[in-house]
N, C-alpha and C positions, 0 to 999 in steps of 0.2 A: 611851548606844545604849539603847534603851525595849526593852520587855520583847516579843519574838517568840514568837507561838503558834504550833505546829507539830502539825495534826492527822495523827493515823497509821491506816491503814483498810489491811486485809491480807486477803485470801482470802475473797472476795465471792462468789464462783463461781456468778455470775448469766450464763448461765443455765443453766450445766449441771449444778448443784443445786438451787436455789432458783430460782423464774421473776422475782423481783423484789427489790430492798433491801430489809434490814430496816424496815419501817415508820418505824421511829426515827433512820437513820441521818441522814438529809440533815437532818431538823429540828435534830438534836442537833450537828450541824455547823454551821447556820446561826447557832444559840445561842451556841455558843464563838466564831465570827465569826474563823477561823483567817487568817495572814499565807499559810501555804501547806499544801498538802495532801501527803502521800506516800502510796502505795499500794506494799506490798510483794508484789505479784503474788498472781496465782492471780484475775485481773480477769474474764476470760473474755469478754467483750463492750465494744469499744470505746464505747459508750453510755455506760456506767458511769463512763469518766472524763470524757466529757462532761457527765454529770450533776454529777460532783464538781466540775468547772472551772467550774460557775454560782456555788460557792460562792468558790472561791479557787485560785488556780495549782496545778497536778498537776505532781508529778514522779513518775514509775511504774517499776516494773521488773517484769520478766516471772518468771511462776511455771513450774511444771512443766507446768500444764494452759493455759499462754497462747500456745496454738498460731498464734492470729490475731496475734500479736505479734512472731512469730518475728523478723521484718526491721525491725519498729517500735520494740521497745523492747530495751536491753541486758538483761545479768542484774546486774548491778552498776552501783549508780550513787555517786558521789564528790559530796559536799555541804560548801559550808560554809555554814552559817546564821547569822548573829549571831554570827559570829568562833567559832562549833564546827563543827568536822569530823564528819562524820556520814558511815557507808557504809549505805546503802539494799540490800538484797538479798533476795530469797526465801526462801534459808535452805536449799534442797533439793541444791546442790553439783552435782558433775559427775552424769553419767548412772551413774558407778560408786558414788557416796556413795548414791544416790539407791536403787539396788539391794541394795546393804548395808546402809542402815538400814531398807528394808520388812523384811529378813530379820530383823534385829534388832530390829525393833518388834513383830514377832509373836512372839519368844520373849521380851523383857524387857518389852514396853511401853514407855512414852514416857519417855524420859531426856534431862532437859536438855544433860547434859554432851555428848552426841553433837552436839547441834545447835551448840554454844557451840563446837567445834573446826571443825565446818564454817565457820562465818560468822566465824572469827576468820582464815582463811586466806586472806581478802583483805580485810581489814579497814585495812591500811595503818597508818595512824598516828589513825586516827579517833580520838573521844571517845565516839562513841554509834553501836554495831550497832545497826539497824534489820531485822526480817528478820519472817518470817510462816512458811508450811506447814505448822506441828505444830498449829496452832489453839489451842494454850495460849497463854494471856496470860504473857507473863513482864517481870517487872523487876528486873531482877540488877544488881548493880555486882561489877566483879571488878577488883582493880588499877587502879583509878581510870577505866574504862570501864564505861559502860552499855550491858547488852546485851538491848535493848527489842524485844517479840512482843506488839502489840495484841490477840492472839487473832485469832479470824476473825468477821469483821460477819455473816455468817450462818449460822455451823455450829460451835457448839461442840466441845470432843473426845467423841467418842462420844455424841454427841446431848445431853450432862448440861452442866449448867451455862448460862450465858448468852452469846449473841453478845457482841463489844467491840469498841471501837476504843483507841487510843490518843492522849494528847496529851502535849507536849513545852512547858513553858514556859521559854524559854531566856532569860535575865537578862542584866544587867549583869555583867561579868567572867567569864562562860560560865558561870553559875551555871545547873544544868538540873535544872528539875524535872518528873519525868515522873508519868503519871497513866494509870491503866486504867480506861476509862468503859464499865460494862456496857451493855446497851443494853434486855433484858427485856422482859417484859409480852407479849410474843408467841411461839408455838414454831411448830414446821412441821407442818401437816395436808396430807400428801401432798408435793406441792411447792412450797405457799403459806403463806404467815403467816395463823396464826389467833390472837384474842386470848387470852391464857391466862386463867385464873379461877381 
């Protein structure tokens, strides 16, 4: 079985938070030549999926801000890619989970463990759990399962750090090599991208 390249994108937030995709995202994806692109939600506009699908086939789930996709996209997808079982979800859970997390976030700040519990609930026997929502990139192995958040492709946590996306190389015998790719070199200027100096 040849190596299979999976690009993972989340939280693009176009146009609700930024007017357009990060200037480096599409060129970076073209460069890695993925076999498939997975979008973990908070897409916000159908045109984003159209743009990504010009690079590779796209599978997506809806996030908490994806009102336009309520009937078009599921909240969870189970996939098998190159023999590896993957669960794709946004990671905000139920409406109750979302409200409780908002309160916990105000009190404690970001805690990976809170989201890990939510994403594990619908994981089944998946070997890779892909999620977004937090805008925090994560690449954590727990009990042989990879919990993978590519970070936000538009808005880093608390507007600090860099936007990012992820890549999973799935090789022979199900070997998985996960990577986080920072986009960098640009920052927000209002709702537009401006080159950083």
